[in-house]
C-alpha positions as CSV (number, residue, x, y, z in Angstrom):
1,M,113.0,130.0,107.7
2,Q,111.4,133.4,107.6
3,P,113.8,135.9,106.0
4,R,115.0,138.7,108.2
5,G,112.9,141.8,108.2
6,K,109.8,140.1,106.6
7,R,106.5,140.2,108.5
8,K,105.3,137.1,109.9
9,L,101.5,136.8,109.1
10,R,98.8,134.9,110.9
11,I,96.5,133.5,108.0
12,L,93.2,131.7,108.2
13,I,92.2,129.7,105.2
14,Y,88.5,128.7,104.9
15,G,87.5,126.3,102.2
16,I,85.7,122.9,101.7
17,N,88.6,121.1,100.0
18,Y,92.0,120.4,101.3
19,V,94.9,117.9,101.2
20,P,95.1,114.8,101.3
21,E,92.8,115.3,98.3
22,L,95.0,114.8,95.2
23,V,93.3,116.9,92.6
24,S,91.9,120.2,91.9
25,T,91.2,122.8,94.6
26,G,92.2,120.7,97.6
27,K,95.7,120.0,96.1
28,Y,96.3,123.7,95.5
29,T,95.1,125.1,98.8
30,G,97.2,122.5,100.6
31,E,100.4,123.2,98.7
32,M,99.7,127.0,99.3
33,A,99.2,126.6,102.9
34,E,102.3,124.5,103.4
35,W,104.5,126.8,101.3
36,L,103.3,129.8,103.5
37,V,104.2,127.9,106.6
38,Q,107.8,127.2,105.1
39,Q,108.1,131.0,104.7
40,G,107.6,131.5,108.4
41,H,103.9,132.4,108.6
42,E,101.3,131.0,110.9
43,V,98.5,129.2,108.9
44,K,95.3,127.6,110.2
45,V,92.8,125.9,107.9
46,I,89.1,125.3,108.3
47,T,88.1,122.5,105.9
48,A,86.1,119.2,105.5
49,P,87.4,115.6,105.7
50,P,88.8,114.5,102.3
51,Y,86.2,113.1,100.0
52,Y,86.8,114.6,96.4
53,P,86.7,113.2,93.7
54,Y,85.4,110.0,95.2
55,W,82.3,111.7,96.8
56,Q,82.9,109.6,99.9
57,V,85.1,110.5,102.9
58,Q,88.4,108.7,102.7
59,K,89.7,106.7,105.6
60,P,90.5,107.2,108.5
61,Y,88.5,110.3,108.4
62,R,84.8,110.4,109.2
63,S,82.2,112.6,107.7
64,W,80.3,113.4,111.0
65,I,83.2,114.2,113.4
66,Y,85.0,117.3,114.2
67,C,88.8,116.9,114.5
68,R,92.1,118.7,114.6
69,E,95.3,117.7,113.0
70,K,98.6,119.2,111.9
71,I,100.1,118.6,108.5
72,K,103.4,120.0,107.6
73,G,103.2,122.9,110.2
74,V,99.5,123.7,109.2
75,K,96.9,123.5,112.0
76,I,93.8,122.0,110.3
77,Y,90.2,122.0,111.6
78,R,88.1,119.4,110.0
79,C,84.2,119.9,110.0
80,P,81.4,117.5,109.2
81,L,79.6,117.7,106.0
82,W,76.8,115.5,104.3
83,I,77.8,113.7,101.0
84,P,74.9,112.8,98.8
85,R,74.7,109.3,97.2
86,R,73.2,110.7,94.0
87,S,74.2,113.8,92.2
88,S,71.7,116.5,91.4
89,G,71.6,120.3,91.7
90,V,69.6,120.3,94.9
91,N,71.8,117.6,96.6
92,R,74.8,119.5,95.5
93,L,73.5,122.7,97.3
94,L,72.5,120.7,100.4
95,H,76.2,119.2,100.4
96,L,77.8,122.7,100.3
97,F,75.3,124.1,102.7
98,S,76.0,121.4,105.3
99,F,79.7,122.2,105.4
100,S,79.0,125.8,105.9
101,L,76.6,125.2,108.6
102,F,79.0,122.9,110.6
103,S,82.1,124.9,109.9
104,F,80.5,128.3,110.8
105,P,81.1,127.9,114.7
106,V,84.6,126.9,113.9
107,L,85.1,130.1,111.9
108,L,83.8,132.2,114.7
109,W,86.1,130.5,117.1
110,C,89.2,130.9,114.8
111,V,88.5,134.6,114.3
112,R,88.8,135.3,118.0
113,G,92.6,134.9,117.5
114,R,92.5,138.1,115.2
115,P,94.2,136.7,112.1
116,D,95.8,139.2,109.8
117,V,93.9,137.9,106.9
118,V,91.1,135.5,106.1
119,I,91.5,133.8,102.8
120,T,88.4,131.8,101.5
121,I,88.4,129.6,98.5
122,E,85.4,129.4,96.0
123,P,83.9,126.8,95.7
124,S,81.8,126.9,97.7
125,F,79.8,130.2,97.6
126,F,78.3,129.5,101.1
127,T,81.8,129.8,102.6
128,V,82.3,133.0,100.7
129,V,79.3,134.5,102.2
130,L,80.1,133.6,105.7
131,T,83.6,134.9,105.3
132,A,82.4,138.3,104.0
133,M,80.0,138.5,106.8
134,V,82.4,137.5,109.7
135,S,85.2,139.6,108.2
136,Y,83.1,142.7,107.9
137,V,81.6,142.3,111.5
138,C,85.1,141.5,113.1
139,G,87.0,144.2,111.0
140,L,89.4,141.7,109.5
141,K,91.1,141.8,106.2
142,S,89.6,139.3,103.7
143,W,90.7,137.7,100.5
144,L,88.6,135.7,98.1
145,H,90.3,133.3,95.7
146,V,88.0,131.9,93.0
147,Q,89.0,128.5,91.6
148,D,85.6,127.9,90.0
149,F,82.7,130.3,89.3
150,E,80.3,128.0,90.9
151,L,76.9,129.7,90.1
152,D,77.9,130.6,86.5
153,A,79.0,127.1,85.8
154,A,75.9,125.5,87.3
155,L,73.7,127.9,85.2
156,S,75.6,127.3,82.0
157,L,75.7,123.5,82.4
158,G,72.1,123.0,83.5
159,I,73.1,121.5,86.9
160,L,70.7,123.7,88.8
161,P,67.0,123.0,87.7
162,N,65.6,126.6,88.1
163,K,67.6,129.0,85.9
164,K,65.4,131.9,87.0
165,W,66.2,131.2,90.7
166,T,70.0,131.2,89.7
167,R,69.8,134.3,88.0
168,R,68.2,136.1,90.9
169,V,71.2,135.1,93.0
170,A,73.6,136.8,90.7
171,P,73.1,140.3,92.1
172,F,73.5,138.9,95.6
173,E,76.7,137.2,94.5
174,Q,78.2,140.4,93.0
175,W,77.3,142.3,96.2
176,V,79.1,139.7,98.4
177,M,82.3,139.8,96.1
178,R,82.5,143.6,96.5
179,R,82.8,143.1,100.2
180,F,86.3,141.6,100.0
181,D,89.4,143.5,100.2
182,R,91.0,141.5,97.5
183,V,89.6,139.0,95.0
184,S,91.8,136.8,92.8
185,S,91.2,134.0,90.2
186,I,93.2,131.6,88.1
187,S,93.1,133.1,84.6
188,G,92.8,136.4,82.8
189,A,89.2,135.7,81.6
190,M,88.1,134.7,85.1
191,V,89.7,138.0,86.5
192,E,87.8,139.8,83.7
193,R,84.5,138.1,84.9
194,L,85.3,139.5,88.3
195,H,85.3,142.9,86.9
196,K,82.0,142.4,85.3
197,K,80.6,141.2,88.7
198,G,81.6,144.7,90.1
199,V,85.0,143.9,91.6
200,H,87.1,147.0,91.2
201,I,90.1,146.5,89.0
202,N,92.4,147.7,92.0
203,R,91.2,144.9,94.2
204,S,91.4,142.1,91.7
205,R,94.4,139.9,91.2
206,L,95.7,137.0,88.8
207,F,96.8,134.1,90.8
208,L,97.5,131.2,88.5
209,N,97.5,127.5,89.5
210,W,101.0,126.5,89.5
211,V,103.1,123.3,88.9
212,D,106.1,121.8,90.5
213,T,108.4,121.7,87.3
214,V,111.3,120.3,89.4
215,N,109.5,117.1,90.4
216,I,107.0,116.9,87.5
217,R,109.1,116.5,84.5
218,P,109.5,114.5,81.2
219,V,110.7,111.1,81.8
220,D,111.4,108.0,79.6
221,R,108.4,105.7,78.9
222,S,110.3,102.9,80.8
223,E,109.4,104.8,84.0
224,S,105.8,104.8,83.3
225,L,103.1,102.5,84.6
226,R,102.7,100.5,81.4
227,A,104.7,97.5,82.8
228,E,102.8,97.5,86.1
229,W,99.5,97.7,84.4
230,H,100.3,95.2,81.5
231,I,99.9,97.6,78.9
232,P,101.7,96.6,75.6
233,E,104.4,98.9,74.4
234,T,102.7,99.0,71.0
235,S,99.4,100.6,72.5
236,Q,98.6,104.1,72.0
237,V,97.3,105.2,75.3
238,L,94.7,108.0,75.4
239,L,94.7,109.1,79.1
240,Y,91.9,110.9,80.9
241,S,92.8,111.5,84.5
242,G,91.2,113.4,87.3
243,N,87.6,114.1,88.3
244,M,84.8,112.3,86.3
245,G,82.2,114.8,86.6
246,K,79.3,116.4,84.6
247,K,81.2,119.4,83.3
248,Q,83.8,117.3,81.5
249,G,81.4,115.7,78.9
250,L,83.0,112.2,79.3
251,E,80.1,110.4,77.7
252,V,81.8,111.0,74.3
253,I,84.7,108.7,75.3
254,P,82.8,105.4,74.9
255,K,81.5,106.5,71.6
256,L,85.1,107.2,70.5
257,A,86.3,103.9,71.8
258,K,83.7,102.0,69.9
259,A,84.6,103.9,66.7
260,L,88.3,103.2,67.1
261,I,88.0,99.5,68.0
262,N,88.4,98.4,64.3
263,R,89.8,101.6,63.0
264,R,92.8,101.8,65.4
265,P,92.9,98.6,67.3
266,D,96.2,99.7,68.9
267,T,94.4,102.5,70.9
268,L,93.6,102.1,74.6
269,F,91.5,104.7,76.6
270,L,92.8,104.8,80.1
271,M,90.4,106.4,82.6
272,V,92.1,107.1,85.8
273,G,90.1,108.8,88.8
274,D,86.8,108.8,90.2
275,G,83.6,111.1,90.1
276,V,79.8,111.1,89.8
277,V,79.7,109.8,86.2
278,R,82.3,107.0,86.5
279,Q,79.8,104.3,87.0
280,E,77.8,105.5,84.1
281,L,80.9,105.3,81.8
282,E,81.7,101.9,83.1
283,D,78.1,100.7,82.4
284,M,78.4,102.1,78.9
285,A,81.7,100.4,78.3
286,E,80.4,97.0,79.6
287,K,77.1,97.2,77.5
288,E,79.2,97.9,74.3
289,K,81.9,95.3,75.2
290,L,84.7,97.9,74.8
291,H,87.9,96.1,75.6
292,N,89.8,99.3,74.6
293,I,88.7,101.3,77.7
294,R,90.2,100.5,81.0
295,F,89.4,102.2,84.4
296,M,91.9,102.7,87.2
297,P,91.7,104.4,90.6
298,L,93.1,107.9,91.2
299,Q,96.9,107.4,91.7
300,P,98.9,108.6,94.7
301,L,101.1,111.7,94.2
302,E,104.2,109.7,94.1
303,K,103.0,107.9,91.0
304,L,101.9,111.1,89.2
305,V,105.1,111.3,87.1
306,A,104.9,107.7,86.1
307,L,101.2,108.1,85.3
308,L,101.7,111.2,83.0
309,A,104.5,109.3,81.2
310,T,102.1,106.4,80.4
311,A,100.1,108.4,78.0
312,D,100.8,109.1,74.4
313,I,97.9,111.6,74.2
314,H,96.2,113.4,77.3
315,L,92.6,114.2,77.0
316,V,91.5,117.5,78.5
317,L,87.8,117.6,78.1
318,Q,85.3,120.2,79.0
319,R,81.6,120.8,78.2
320,R,80.6,123.7,75.8
321,G,80.4,126.9,77.8
322,A,82.6,125.8,80.8
323,A,86.0,127.0,79.6
324,D,85.7,130.5,81.0
325,F,84.2,129.4,84.4
326,V,86.9,127.0,85.3
327,M,90.4,126.2,84.1
328,P,91.3,122.6,84.1
329,S,94.2,122.0,86.6
330,K,95.4,118.9,85.0
331,L,96.8,120.9,82.1
332,S,99.5,122.4,84.1
333,A,100.9,119.0,85.1
334,I,100.6,117.6,81.4
335,C,102.6,120.7,80.2
336,A,105.3,120.2,83.0
337,A,105.7,116.5,82.1
338,G,106.0,117.5,78.4
339,G,102.8,115.8,77.4
340,M,100.7,115.9,74.2
341,A,97.3,117.2,75.1
342,L,94.1,117.2,73.1
343,V,91.9,120.0,74.5
344,T,88.2,120.8,73.9
345,A,87.6,124.5,74.1
346,D,85.2,127.0,72.3
347,H,87.0,129.6,70.1
348,G,87.5,132.9,72.1
349,T,87.6,131.3,75.6
350,E,90.5,131.8,78.0
351,L,91.4,128.0,77.6
352,F,91.5,128.3,73.9
353,R,93.7,131.4,74.0
354,V,96.2,129.8,76.5
355,V,96.5,126.6,74.5
356,H,96.5,128.2,71.0
357,D,98.8,131.3,71.8
358,N,101.4,129.1,73.5
359,Q,101.1,126.0,71.2
360,I,100.8,123.6,74.0
361,G,98.2,121.3,72.6
362,L,95.7,120.6,69.8
363,I,92.2,122.2,70.3
364,V,89.1,120.8,69.1
365,D,85.3,121.7,69.5
366,P,83.7,120.5,72.7
367,E,81.0,117.8,72.8
368,S,81.8,116.8,69.1
369,E,82.5,113.2,68.5
370,D,83.5,114.0,65.0
371,T,86.0,116.7,65.7
372,I,87.5,115.0,68.7
373,M,87.9,111.8,66.5
374,E,89.5,114.0,63.8
375,G,91.9,115.5,66.2
376,L,92.8,112.2,67.8
377,L,93.6,110.6,64.3
378,L,95.7,113.6,63.4
379,L,97.8,113.2,66.5
380,L,98.1,109.3,66.2
381,N,99.3,109.6,62.6
382,N,101.7,112.7,63.1
383,S,104.5,112.2,65.5
384,A,106.6,115.2,64.3
385,L,103.4,117.5,65.3
386,C,103.1,115.7,68.7
387,Q,106.9,116.3,69.4
388,K,106.5,120.1,68.6
389,Y,103.5,120.3,71.1
390,K,105.3,118.5,73.8
391,K,108.3,120.8,73.6
392,Q,106.3,123.8,73.8
393,A,104.3,122.6,76.7
394,R,107.4,122.0,78.7
395,I,108.7,125.4,77.9
396,Y,105.4,127.1,78.9
397,A,105.3,125.3,82.2
398,E,108.9,126.4,83.1
399,S,108.3,130.0,82.0
400,M,104.7,130.7,83.2
401,L,103.7,128.0,85.7
402,E,106.7,127.5,88.0
403,K,105.4,126.9,91.6
404,E,108.1,129.0,93.4
405,M,107.8,132.0,91.1
406,I,103.9,132.0,91.5
407,L,103.7,131.6,95.3
408,R,106.4,134.3,95.9
409,Q,104.4,136.6,93.8
410,F,101.3,135.7,95.8
411,E,103.2,136.4,99.1
412,S,104.4,139.7,98.0
413,Q,101.0,140.8,97.1
414,L,99.7,139.5,100.4
415,L,102.5,141.5,102.3
416,E,101.8,144.6,100.3
417,F,98.2,144.3,100.8
418,L,98.5,144.0,104.7
419,H,101.2,146.7,104.9
């Protein structure tokens, strides 16, 4: 119900990812839209059919069909897109461009209703450009929320083949960002990066990714998925869950598994999810006959708490140089569940600062088999240290990441901005 005296907003959200996607940007955009509807606001969403992190459209949706639906009060317009079979920088660009091309007419149709604000989510940058252009021409208020600095990450990780071309785009990116009335991002370092791109400090906002600390909580191991998946109680489960993409540097895991087969035969690497490198990882495990790696599909939301309880150690991996362009969303759920996280992050990055300052996990150098192995052995052999980190993780989630608190702050900023 809408509180008496609070203005009812007409909000248009434009982004490529949305529920029922279970991870990353789609999950957060969906929860935000549904929460805003619960507060009495009218919300419309322009998005694609769900495809992430599988990189194929999930049934019953289809990739080349426009459709409308309504989920928990949110009016949703699904637009076609092309999904590549092989991952490359060029294919990724064509994939994102296809969504912007097919969704542009729907954007024009939706703004005819004169929404109070158009909120666009990056990625992708193509939709950011279209939102800036349409909002300016139509005289609409606009808000850009950056979940991922797409161009920066692509340049740093070598995903795009032509670095000179990418650098030439940077001035245009900065010009586009300055066209928005408000620009937000999910960490302090990412907000600072907005300022370096020319976004005025008065127009920037911190908008953290949240976690439902009521439903995601520490539970006993008996409520985990160990029995369902026939995992022995004596096994030490090292869990990686979520997108298996290039920026995570997951190729180190088969190497770690091979090194631990004889050294710690009680360990099991549990890989849950999907992504462009999953098949490569499975091939590596099969080639080396690694019986201590098991691959499972992404689990439905109702099994999230049980999945988190299955792990003795959670692996939060990023390639070197990625930790200030993105913030791994899985860390929030791990903290809420009181999990023990081993995190790879460069010293001085935002991810390093958050984990170190709040003592919510053990930090090791990215892309280093030796330091990751050293960290794993330390945690496997030191239960007291693990308990300390687990306790601090839950405290941090409750005090800093609570869903209702963060979304109410965002709504207040939105109402103040549109006053």
